[in-house]
C-alpha positions as CSV (number, residue, x, y, z in Angstrom):
1,M,0.1,0.1,0.0
2,E,2.9,2.3,-0.6
3,V,0.5,4.2,-3.2
4,N,-1.8,5.1,-0.5
5,R,0.9,6.1,1.9
6,D,2.2,8.6,-0.8
7,V,-1.3,9.9,-1.8
8,R,-2.2,10.1,1.9
9,K,1.0,12.1,2.8
10,E,0.3,14.3,-0.2
11,A,-3.2,15.1,0.5
12,L,-2.7,16.0,4.2
13,S,0.2,18.4,3.2
14,T,-2.6,20.3,1.5
15,I,-3.6,21.4,5.1
16,D,-1.6,24.5,6.6
17,T,-0.7,24.9,10.3
18,Q,-4.0,27.1,10.8
19,Q,-6.5,26.1,8.1
20,L,-10.0,27.5,7.7
21,V,-12.3,24.6,6.8
22,S,-16.0,23.9,6.8
23,F,-16.7,21.5,9.9
24,A,-19.3,19.2,10.4
25,T,-20.8,17.2,13.4
26,L,-24.0,15.8,14.4
27,D,-26.9,16.9,16.7
28,G,-28.8,14.0,16.6
29,D,-29.4,12.9,13.1
30,Q,-29.0,16.4,11.8
31,P,-25.5,17.4,10.4
32,R,-24.3,20.7,11.5
33,V,-21.5,22.5,9.5
34,R,-19.7,25.8,10.4
35,T,-16.5,27.2,9.3
36,V,-13.3,26.7,11.9
37,T,-9.7,27.1,12.2
38,V,-8.0,23.4,12.0
39,I,-4.9,23.6,13.7
40,H,-2.2,21.0,12.2
41,L,0.9,20.4,14.5
42,K,3.3,17.5,13.9
43,D,0.7,15.4,12.0
44,R,-2.0,16.2,14.7
45,Y,-5.3,18.2,14.0
46,F,-7.0,20.3,16.5
47,I,-9.8,22.9,16.6
48,A,-10.2,24.9,19.7
49,A,-13.5,26.2,20.8
50,H,-15.7,27.8,23.8
51,A,-16.5,25.0,25.9
52,Q,-19.9,25.8,25.6
53,D,-20.2,25.6,21.9
54,D,-22.4,23.4,20.2
55,K,-19.6,21.7,18.5
56,V,-18.2,20.7,21.6
57,T,-21.4,19.4,23.0
58,Q,-22.1,17.5,19.8
59,I,-18.8,15.9,19.8
60,G,-19.3,14.7,23.5
61,S,-22.6,12.8,22.3
62,N,-21.4,11.4,19.0
63,P,-17.4,11.7,17.8
64,K,-18.2,11.3,14.1
65,S,-17.2,14.4,12.5
66,E,-15.7,15.6,8.8
67,F,-14.0,18.6,7.7
68,C,-13.7,19.7,4.0
69,L,-11.5,22.2,2.1
70,L,-10.7,23.6,-1.1
71,T,-7.4,25.1,-2.4
72,K,-6.2,26.8,-5.2
73,R,-2.7,25.8,-6.7
74,K,-1.1,26.6,-10.1
75,D,-3.0,24.0,-11.9
76,G,-6.5,24.2,-10.4
77,F,-8.4,23.5,-7.3
78,Y,-7.7,20.6,-4.9
79,Q,-10.6,19.1,-2.7
80,L,-9.9,17.5,0.3
81,R,-12.6,15.7,2.9
82,I,-11.5,14.1,6.0
83,E,-14.0,11.9,7.8
84,C,-12.7,11.8,11.6
85,S,-13.3,10.8,14.9
86,A,-13.3,13.7,17.5
87,Q,-12.3,13.8,21.0
88,I,-12.4,16.6,23.6
89,V,-8.6,17.0,24.9
90,D,-8.3,16.6,28.8
91,D,-4.6,16.7,28.7
92,K,-3.2,19.9,29.9
93,T,0.2,19.4,28.7
94,I,-1.3,19.1,24.8
95,K,-3.6,22.0,25.8
96,S,-0.9,24.3,26.8
97,H,1.4,23.3,23.7
98,V,-1.5,24.2,21.2
99,Y,-2.1,27.3,23.1
100,D,1.4,28.5,23.0
101,E,1.9,27.7,19.4
102,I,-1.0,29.5,18.1
103,S,-0.9,33.2,18.7
104,W,-4.4,34.2,18.2
105,M,-5.6,32.0,20.9
106,K,-4.5,34.7,23.5
107,D,-7.4,36.6,21.7
108,Y,-9.9,33.9,22.7
109,F,-9.1,32.9,26.1
110,K,-7.1,34.2,29.3
111,A,-4.6,31.0,29.8
112,P,-4.3,27.2,28.8
113,S,-6.1,26.7,32.1
114,D,-9.4,28.9,31.3
115,P,-12.4,26.7,31.8
116,A,-13.8,28.4,28.3
117,Y,-10.8,26.7,26.6
118,S,-12.1,23.7,25.0
119,L,-9.7,21.6,22.6
120,I,-10.7,19.0,20.3
121,E,-8.7,16.5,18.6
122,L,-9.7,15.0,15.3
123,Y,-8.6,11.4,14.3
124,P,-8.6,11.0,10.7
125,V,-10.4,7.8,9.5
126,K,-11.2,8.3,5.6
127,I,-9.9,10.8,3.3
128,L,-11.6,12.0,0.0
129,Y,-8.8,13.7,-2.1
130,K,-9.6,15.2,-5.6
131,K,-6.7,16.8,-7.8
132,P,-7.7,19.0,-10.9
133,G,-9.1,17.1,-13.8
134,R,-9.0,13.7,-11.7
135,Q,-11.1,11.3,-10.1
136,A,-11.7,11.5,-6.5
137,L,-9.2,9.0,-4.4
138,H,-10.8,7.5,-1.4
139,I,-8.3,6.4,1.4
140,E,-9.1,4.4,4.5
141,L,-6.7,5.0,7.1
Protein backbone atom coordinates (compact mmCIF):
# COMPACT_ATOMS: atom_id res chain seq x y z
CA MET A 1 0.00 0.00 0.00
CA GLU A 2 2.92 2.37 -0.66
CA VAL A 3 0.81 4.31 -3.17
CA ASN A 4 -1.90 4.96 -0.56
CA ARG A 5 0.75 6.13 1.92
CA ASP A 6 2.20 8.57 -0.63
CA VAL A 7 -1.25 9.85 -1.67
CA ARG A 8 -2.24 10.16 2.00
CA LYS A 9 0.90 12.19 2.70
CA GLU A 10 0.28 14.40 -0.34
CA ALA A 11 -3.37 14.94 0.57
CA LEU A 12 -2.62 15.83 4.19
CA SER A 13 0.16 18.19 3.11
CA THR A 14 -2.53 20.49 1.71
CA ILE A 15 -3.54 21.37 5.28
CA ASP A 16 -1.67 24.42 6.54
CA THR A 17 -0.72 24.94 10.19
CA GLN A 18 -3.88 27.01 10.52
CA GLN A 19 -6.47 26.12 7.91
CA LEU A 20 -10.01 27.42 7.53
CA VAL A 21 -12.32 24.51 6.81
CA SER A 22 -15.98 23.58 6.81
CA PHE A 23 -16.46 21.33 9.84
CA ALA A 24 -19.46 19.06 10.39
CA THR A 25 -20.74 17.38 13.52
CA LEU A 26 -24.01 15.61 14.28
CA ASP A 27 -26.79 17.16 16.33
CA GLY A 28 -28.86 14.02 16.87
CA ASP A 29 -29.38 12.87 13.29
CA GLN A 30 -28.95 16.36 11.78
CA PRO A 31 -25.55 17.39 10.37
CA ARG A 32 -24.33 20.82 11.50
CA VAL A 33 -21.65 22.57 9.45
CA ARG A 34 -19.63 25.64 10.38
CA THR A 35 -16.37 27.31 9.43
CA VAL A 36 -13.54 26.68 11.90
CA THR A 37 -9.77 26.75 11.94
CA VAL A 38 -8.12 23.35 11.96
CA ILE A 39 -4.77 23.54 13.70
CA HIS A 40 -2.23 21.14 12.19
CA LEU A 41 0.75 20.49 14.48
CA LYS A 42 3.16 17.59 13.97
CA ASP A 43 0.67 15.34 12.14
CA ARG A 44 -2.06 16.02 14.70
CA TYR A 45 -5.23 17.98 14.07
CA PHE A 46 -7.05 20.20 16.55
CA ILE A 47 -9.90 22.68 16.81
CA ALA A 48 -10.03 25.22 19.61
CA ALA A 49 -13.52 26.10 20.81
CA HIS A 50 -15.39 27.73 23.63
CA ALA A 51 -16.45 25.04 26.07
CA GLN A 52 -20.14 25.96 25.64
CA ASP A 53 -20.09 25.78 21.82
CA ASP A 54 -22.58 23.42 20.20
CA LYS A 55 -19.79 21.53 18.44
CA VAL A 56 -18.25 20.61 21.81
CA THR A 57 -21.57 19.27 23.09
CA GLN A 58 -22.25 17.45 19.83
CA ILE A 59 -18.83 15.76 19.86
CA GLY A 60 -19.45 14.73 23.45
CA SER A 61 -22.57 12.91 22.24
CA ASN A 62 -21.19 11.58 18.96
CA PRO A 63 -17.51 11.69 17.94
CA LYS A 64 -18.24 11.34 14.21
CA SER A 65 -17.18 14.48 12.37
CA GLU A 66 -15.82 15.61 9.04
CA PHE A 67 -14.03 18.57 7.57
CA CYS A 68 -13.61 19.76 4.04
CA LEU A 69 -11.36 22.27 2.34
CA LEU A 70 -10.77 23.56 -1.14
CA THR A 71 -7.35 24.93 -2.07
CA LYS A 72 -6.23 26.64 -5.25
CA ARG A 73 -2.84 25.93 -6.76
CA LYS A 74 -1.27 26.83 -10.11
CA ASP A 75 -2.89 23.87 -11.83
CA GLY A 76 -6.37 24.27 -10.34
CA PHE A 77 -8.50 23.45 -7.33
CA TYR A 78 -7.79 20.58 -4.94
CA GLN A 79 -10.49 19.14 -2.70
CA LEU A 80 -9.88 17.37 0.56
CA ARG A 81 -12.57 15.83 2.76
CA ILE A 82 -11.57 14.01 5.92
CA GLU A 83 -13.89 11.86 7.98
CA CYS A 84 -12.76 11.91 11.61
CA SER A 85 -13.40 10.66 15.06
CA ALA A 86 -13.22 13.67 17.39
CA GLN A 87 -12.33 13.75 21.06
CA ILE A 88 -12.27 16.51 23.67
CA VAL A 89 -8.69 16.89 24.95
CA ASP A 90 -8.29 16.77 28.73
CA ASP A 91 -4.49 16.58 28.76
CA LYS A 92 -3.22 19.91 30.16
CA THR A 93 0.19 19.54 28.47
CA ILE A 94 -1.37 19.19 25.01
CA LYS A 95 -3.79 22.06 25.64
CA SER A 96 -0.90 24.28 26.77
CA HIS A 97 1.25 23.32 23.79
CA VAL A 98 -1.48 24.20 21.27
CA TYR A 99 -2.30 27.41 23.15
CA ASP A 100 1.35 28.47 23.11
CA GLU A 101 1.87 27.61 19.41
CA ILE A 102 -1.13 29.54 18.05
CA SER A 103 -0.89 33.29 18.63
CA TRP A 104 -4.59 34.14 18.22
CA MET A 105 -5.59 31.79 21.06
CA LYS A 106 -4.70 34.55 23.52
CA ASP A 107 -7.40 36.72 21.94
CA TYR A 108 -10.07 34.17 22.87
CA PHE A 109 -8.85 32.53 26.08
CA LYS A 110 -7.06 33.96 29.12
CA ALA A 111 -4.73 30.98 29.57
CA PRO A 112 -4.51 27.26 28.77
CA SER A 113 -6.27 26.68 32.10
CA ASP A 114 -9.19 28.98 31.17
CA PRO A 115 -12.36 26.92 31.77
CA ALA A 116 -13.84 28.43 28.59
CA TYR A 117 -11.03 26.86 26.51
CA SER A 118 -11.90 23.53 24.98
CA LEU A 119 -9.64 21.67 22.59
CA ILE A 120 -10.88 19.04 20.17
CA GLU A 121 -8.51 16.54 18.58
CA LEU A 122 -9.47 15.08 15.22
CA TYR A 123 -8.40 11.55 14.32
CA PRO A 124 -8.71 11.01 10.55
CA VAL A 125 -10.47 7.81 9.51
CA LYS A 126 -11.07 8.27 5.76
CA ILE A 127 -9.84 10.74 3.18
CA LEU A 128 -11.36 11.81 -0.10
CA TYR A 129 -8.76 13.64 -2.18
CA LYS A 130 -9.48 15.17 -5.57
CA LYS A 131 -6.90 16.74 -7.84
CA PRO A 132 -7.89 18.96 -10.78
CA GLY A 133 -9.17 16.94 -13.74
CA ARG A 134 -8.88 13.62 -11.92
CA GLN A 135 -11.30 11.29 -10.24
CA ALA A 136 -11.48 11.50 -6.44
CA LEU A 137 -9.33 9.05 -4.50
CA HIS A 138 -10.77 7.38 -1.42
CA ILE A 139 -8.22 6.44 1.23
CA GLU A 140 -9.04 4.33 4.29
CA LEU A 141 -6.74 4.96 7.24
